[in-house]
MARBA-3410 file (N, C-alpha, C, O; in Angstrom, 1 decimal):
85
-24.9,-0.1,14.5,-26.2,-0.4,13.6,-26.0,1.0,12.7,-25.6,2.0,13.3 ~ -26.2,1.0,11.4,-26.2,1.9,10.5,-27.4,2.8,10.8,-28.5,2.4,11.1 ~ -27.0,4.3,10.5,-28.5,5.0,10.3,-29.7,4.7,9.4,-30.8,5.2,9.5 ~ -29.4,3.8,8.3,-30.5,3.4,7.6,-31.1,2.0,8.1,-32.3,1.7,7.9 ~ -30.1,1.1,8.9,-30.5,0.1,9.7,-31.8,0.5,11.1,-32.9,0.0,11.3
-31.2,1.5,11.8,-31.9,1.9,13.0,-33.2,2.8,12.4,-34.2,2.9,13.1 ~ -33.1,3.4,11.3,-34.5,3.9,11.0,-35.4,2.9,10.7,-36.5,2.8,11.3 ~ -35.1,2.1,9.9,-36.1,1.1,9.6,-36.5,0.0,10.7,-37.4,-0.8,10.5 ~ -35.7,0.0,11.9,-36.0,-0.9,13.2,-36.8,0.0,13.9,-37.7,-0.6,14.4 ~ -36.7,1.2,14.1,-37.3,2.2,14.7,-38.8,2.4,13.8,-39.8,2.8,14.5
-39.0,2.1,12.6,-40.2,2.3,12.0,-41.3,1.2,12.3,-42.5,1.2,12.4 ~ -40.1,-0.1,12.3,-41.0,-1.3,12.3,-41.6,-1.3,13.9,-42.7,-1.7,14.1 ~ -40.7,-0.7,15.1,-41.3,-0.5,16.3,-42.3,0.1,16.4,-43.3,-0.5,17.0 ~ -42.4,1.4,15.8,-43.2,2.4,15.9,-44.8,1.9,15.2,-45.8,2.2,15.8 ~ -44.7,1.1,14.1,-45.8,0.6,13.6,-46.6,-0.4,14.4,-47.8,-0.6,14.4
-45.5,-1.1,15.1,-46.2,-2.1,16.0,-46.8,-1.6,17.2,-47.6,-2.2,17.9 ~ -46.2,-0.3,17.6,-46.6,0.6,18.9,-48.1,1.0,18.5,-49.2,0.8,19.1 ~ -47.9,1.9,17.1,-49.2,2.3,17.0,-50.4,1.3,16.9,-51.5,1.8,17.0 ~ -50.2,0.1,16.6,-51.3,-0.8,16.2,-51.9,-1.2,17.7,-53.1,-1.4,17.9 ~ -50.9,-1.3,18.6,-51.4,-1.8,19.8,-52.1,-0.3,20.4,-53.2,-0.3,20.8
-51.4,0.6,20.3,-52.1,1.9,20.9,-53.8,2.1,20.2,-54.8,2.4,20.8 ~ -53.7,1.9,18.9,-55.0,2.2,18.1,-55.9,1.2,18.8,-57.1,1.6,19.0 ~ -55.7,0.0,19.2,-56.4,-1.0,19.5,-57.1,-0.8,21.0,-58.2,-1.2,21.4 ~ -56.1,0.0,21.6,-56.5,0.3,23.2,-57.4,1.7,23.1,-58.3,1.9,23.9 ~ -57.0,2.6,22.0,-57.8,3.8,21.6,-59.3,3.4,21.5,-60.3,4.0,22.1
-59.5,2.1,20.4,-60.7,2.1,20.2,-61.7,1.4,21.5,-62.9,1.4,21.6 ~ -60.9,0.9,22.5,-61.7,0.1,23.4,-61.9,1.5,24.4,-62.8,1.3,25.2 ~ -61.4,2.6,24.6,-61.6,3.6,25.8,-61.9,4.9,25.1,-62.5,5.8,25.7 ~ -61.5,5.2,23.8,-62.3,6.8,23.6,-61.1,7.4,23.6,-60.1,6.9,23.1 ~ -61.1,8.7,24.3,-60.0,9.8,24.8,-58.9,9.1,24.8,-59.0,7.9,25.1
-57.6,9.5,24.4,-56.6,8.5,24.7,-55.3,9.3,24.2,-54.3,9.1,24.9 ~ -55.1,10.0,23.3,-53.8,10.2,22.8,-53.1,11.4,23.8,-52.1,12.1,23.3 ~ -53.5,11.7,24.8,-53.2,12.4,25.8,-52.5,11.9,27.1,-53.1,12.0,28.1 ~ -51.0,11.4,27.1,-50.6,11.0,28.2,-50.9,11.6,29.5,-50.8,10.8,30.5 ~ -51.3,12.6,29.7,-51.6,13.1,30.9,-53.1,12.5,31.2,-53.5,12.1,32.3
-53.6,12.4,30.4,-55.3,11.7,30.7,-55.4,10.1,30.5,-56.5,9.6,30.4 ~ -54.2,9.2,30.3,-54.4,8.0,30.1,-53.2,7.5,30.8,-52.2,7.0,30.1 ~ -53.2,7.4,32.0,-51.9,7.0,32.7,-51.5,5.8,32.1,-50.3,5.6,31.8 ~ -52.4,4.8,32.1,-52.4,3.2,32.0,-51.1,3.0,30.6,-50.3,2.1,30.6 ~ -51.3,4.2,29.3,-50.8,4.0,28.1,-49.7,5.1,28.2,-48.9,5.2,27.3
-49.7,5.8,29.1,-48.7,7.1,28.8,-47.4,6.4,28.5,-47.0,6.8,27.4 ~ -46.7,5.6,29.0,-45.1,4.9,28.3,-45.2,4.7,27.2,-44.5,5.3,26.3 ~ -46.2,3.9,26.9,-46.4,3.5,25.1,-46.4,5.0,24.1,-45.7,5.2,23.2 ~ -47.4,5.8,24.8,-47.4,6.8,23.9,-46.1,7.7,24.0,-45.6,8.1,22.9 ~ -45.5,8.0,25.1,-44.3,8.8,25.3,-43.2,8.0,24.4,-42.3,8.6,24.0
-43.3,6.5,24.1,-42.4,6.1,23.8,-42.5,6.1,21.8,-41.5,6.2,21.1 ~ -44.0,6.1,21.5,-44.0,6.5,20.1,-43.9,7.6,19.8,-43.9,7.8,18.6 ~ -43.7,8.7,20.5,-43.4,10.3,20.0,-41.9,10.2,19.9,-41.3,10.7,18.9 ~ -41.3,9.4,21.1,-39.8,9.4,20.9,-39.3,8.7,19.6,-38.3,9.1,19.0 ~ -40.1,7.6,19.1,-39.5,6.8,18.0,-39.7,8.0,16.7,-38.8,8.2,15.9
-40.8,8.6,16.7,-41.1,9.5,15.6,-39.9,10.6,15.6,-39.5,11.0,14.5 ~ -39.4,10.9,16.8,-38.6,12.0,17.0,-37.2,11.5,16.2,-36.7,12.2,15.4 ~ -36.8,10.3,16.8,-35.6,9.7,16.0,-35.8,9.2,15.0,-34.8,8.9,14.5 ~ -36.9,9.0,14.4,-37.0,8.7,12.7,-36.7,10.2,11.9,-36.4,10.2,10.7 ~ -37.1,11.4,12.8,-36.8,12.4,12.1,-35.4,13.0,11.9,-34.9,13.5,10.9
-34.8,12.6,13.2,-33.5,12.9,13.3,-32.7,12.2,12.6,-31.7,12.8,12.1 ~ -33.0,10.8,12.5,-32.0,9.8,11.7,-32.1,10.2,10.2,-31.0,10.2,9.5 ~ -33.3,10.6,9.7,-33.2,11.2,8.2,-32.6,12.3,8.0,-32.0,12.5,6.9 ~ -32.7,13.3,9.1,-31.9,14.6,8.8,-30.2,14.2,8.8,-29.4,14.7,8.1 ~ -30.0,13.5,9.7,-28.5,13.0,9.7,-28.1,12.2,8.5,-26.9,12.4,8.1
-29.0,11.3,7.8,-28.8,10.7,6.5,-28.8,11.7,5.2,-28.1,11.6,4.2 ~ -29.6,12.6,5.4,-29.8,13.6,4.3,-28.4,14.6,4.2,-27.9,15.0,3.2 ~ -27.9,14.9,5.4,-26.6,15.6,5.6,-25.3,14.7,5.2,-24.4,15.3,4.6 ~ -25.3,13.6,5.3,-24.4,12.9,5.1,-24.2,12.9,3.5,-23.2,12.9,2.9 ~ -25.6,12.8,3.0,-25.6,12.4,1.9,-25.4,13.9,0.8,-25.0,13.9,-0.4
-25.7,14.9,1.5,-25.2,16.0,0.9,-23.7,16.2,1.0,-23.0,16.6,0.1 ~ -23.2,15.9,2.2,-21.6,16.2,1.9,-21.1,15.3,1.2,-20.0,15.6,0.7 ~ -21.5,13.9,0.8,-21.0,13.1,0.3,-21.0,13.5,-1.4,-20.1,13.3,-2.2 ~ -22.3,14.2,-1.6,-22.5,14.4,-3.1,-21.7,15.9,-3.1,-21.4,16.3,-4.2 ~ -21.3,16.6,-2.2,-20.5,18.1,-2.3,-18.8,17.5,-2.5,-17.9,18.1,-3.0
-18.7,16.2,-1.8,-17.5,15.7,-1.9,-17.1,15.4,-3.2,-16.1,15.9,-3.7 ~ -18.1,14.5,-3.8,-17.8,14.2,-5.0,-17.9,15.3,-6.3,-17.4,15.0,-7.4 ~ -18.6,16.6,-6.1,-18.6,17.4,-7.0,-17.3,18.1,-7.0,-16.8,18.5,-8.0 ~ -16.7,18.2,-5.9,-15.3,18.8,-5.5,-14.3,17.9,-6.3,-13.7,18.4,-7.1 ~ -14.2,16.7,-6.2,-13.4,15.5,-6.8,-13.5,15.8,-8.3,-12.4,16.0,-8.9
-14.7,15.9,-9.0,-14.8,16.0,-10.1,-14.4,17.4,-10.9,-13.9,17.5,-12.0 ~ -14.6,18.5,-10.1,-14.2,19.8,-10.4,-12.8,19.8,-10.2,-12.3,20.5,-11.1 ~ -12.0,19.3,-9.6,-10.4,19.2,-9.1,-9.9,18.2,-10.5,-9.0,18.5,-11.3 ~ -10.5,17.4,-10.6,-10.0,16.2,-12.0,-10.2,16.8,-13.2,-9.5,16.4,-14.2 ~ -11.2,17.8,-13.4,-11.4,18.5,-14.7,-10.6,19.6,-14.7,-10.3,20.0,-15.9
-10.0,20.5,-13.7,-9.0,21.4,-13.6,-7.9,21.0,-13.9,-7.2,21.8,-14.5 ~ -7.4,19.8,-13.7,-5.9,19.0,-13.9,-5.6,19.3,-15.5,-6.5,19.4,-16.3 ~ -4.4,19.4,-15.7,-4.1,19.4,-17.1,-3.7,17.9,-17.5,-3.1,17.1,-16.8 ~ -4.1,17.7,-18.7,-3.7,16.2,-19.2,-2.2,16.4,-19.7,-1.7,17.4,-20.2 ~ -1.6,15.1,-19.6,-0.4,14.9,-20.0,-0.3,14.5,-21.4,0.7,14.3,-22.0
END
């Protein structure tokens, strides 16, 4: 799975998880601390992991983009430096 595809899959999963967690939060009040809400602790931890994964994927995509942009710039500079025949 590509970085972009995984990012969007994680985003869809996170949105679904957030909706479920919000519905549960409205039913019980204090909620977002997994230590105080054992019933939903796994869901809360999963949503945190998904957010972290999405940030990591965006950083990776940005690094790849910068590397590709740098390679393109290097190729253009090399092509401009070559003498015409």
